[in-house]
N, C-alpha and C positions, 0 to 999 in steps of 0.2 A: 488714555487721557494723561497728559503731562502733569507734573507737579504744580500745585497752586501755592503761591507765596502770599501770606497775609502779614500785616503789621501786628505788633504786640497789642495794639488797641483793638483790632479786629478779632484777634485770638481771645482776648479777655471778654469781648462782647459775646463770642460764641460760647465761651465757658459759662457766662451768666445765663444764656439761653438754655443750655443743657442743665446747668445747676438748678434751675427752677423746677426741673422734672425729677430731681432726686428727692425721694421721700424717706428720710431716716427712720420714720416709724414703720414704713412698709418694707424697707430694706435698701441697701445701697451697694449692691454688687453690680459693677458696670463693665461693659465691653465696648471698646472703641474699634469699629470696623472701618478701615480706610483703604483707599487706593489713590489718593491724591497727593500723598507725600507731606501732609500736615497733620499735626496732632495737638489736642488740648489736654491730653492725659496728664502731663506734668502740672497743669493748672488745677485739675480736678482731683488729684490723688489725695488731697487733704480733706475733701468733702465727702469721701465715701469709705466704706469698710474694705472694699476690694475693687481693684481696677485691673482689667486685662486689655491688652492691645494686640490686634491682629491686622494684617494688611495683605492684600494680594501681591504686593511688591515685596519680595523676600529681602531685598537690600534694605528696605525701610525698617522691617522688623529685626533685622540683624543688628542695627545700630541706630535706633531712633534718637533724635535730639532730646526728647523728653525723658528718656530712661536714665535713671540715676540709681546707684546701689542703695541709697538711703530712703528711697520712696517705695511704695507698695504696688508698683506696676509690674504685672507679670506679662511677659511676651509669650504669645501663643502662635505657633506657626499656623497659617491659614488651613493647611491640609489636616491639622489635628482637630479642628472644630467638629468633625464628625464623630469623635470619640464619645462614648456614653458619659464619661465623667463631666462633660460640659453641658449635657442636656438639662434644661430647667434650672440652670445655675444663676442666671443673671436677671436682675430686676429691671435693668435698662440697657438696651443695646442702642448705640448711636453711631451715625455715620456722617462724616464731614466731606461733602463733595465726592463721596465714594461710590455712588450708584451709577452715575452718568457714564455711559460707555460700556457697562458690563453686558456681555453678550446674552446672558440668561438671567435677567433681572428677577423673574418669578422664582427660579430655582434658588437664587441667592437669598431672597426674602424668606422663602420656606426654610432654608438651612439656618438662617438666623432666628427664625420664629421658634425652632426647636430648642434654642438655647435660652429662651426667655421663660421665666416662671409664669404660671397662670396669673393674670392680672397685671403682669409686668408691661413695660412699654418699649416701643421702638421710636427713635427720633431720627429724622432725616433732614439734613441741611444741605442745600445746594442752591445754585443760581436759578432764577425764574425763567431765563430765556428758553425758547423752544417749547413753552408750555410744559416743562418737565415736572412741575409740581402736580399738575393734573394726572400725568402719567404715573407718578409715584403713588398718589392716592388710589388710583384705579388698580394698580398692582398690589398694593397693601390690602385693599378690600378683597381682592381675588384670593389672597393668602389667608383670609380670616381675621384680619385686624379690624378694630371697630373704635368708636368714640374718638373721632379725629379732631385735632386742634391744629389750626394753621396760623402762622404768624409771618408777616412780611417784614423784612428789615433791610438795611443797606450794609454791604460789606465791601470795603475798598471801592466805593463809588458805583457798585453794581447792585441791582435789586436781587435779593436772595430770599429764601423761605426756610422756615422750620415747620415740619409736620411731625406731630406726636400722635401716636395711636396706641391703643391697648390690645393686648392679646386676649 
């Protein structure tokens, strides 16, 4: 999938949607998993204790626009996510337009599931075309996620969805 370009307004809207799922009382260690070339990490870093960013596209994680030395965003190479030190570390893993086109979606969801603490959440944002929201829910259920919440919204004139589910 190619890079998606969103306006600042759309990025702030996505930040608000993800931000609603940060529970400071429960914990706020977040992982942004992407492969669409966009990030809201720079917008979210002040709302959480710890934020990490990974992407299938190595070029994006080498020099993402959101990364600044003064914020608390850690860059994690995608291939490093299988290391034990990341297991059960995150309260929320979110993906922005990052699942569409992945060849082994269930494998990716299971890999991300291991990174989430018990009771933590995964949040998936993507466009609704091709009935992709139903496919995401089906695969999340298959991987053991539960308590689904879905929200439909508009991003850049296209209908999109947010699915949040608990581990």
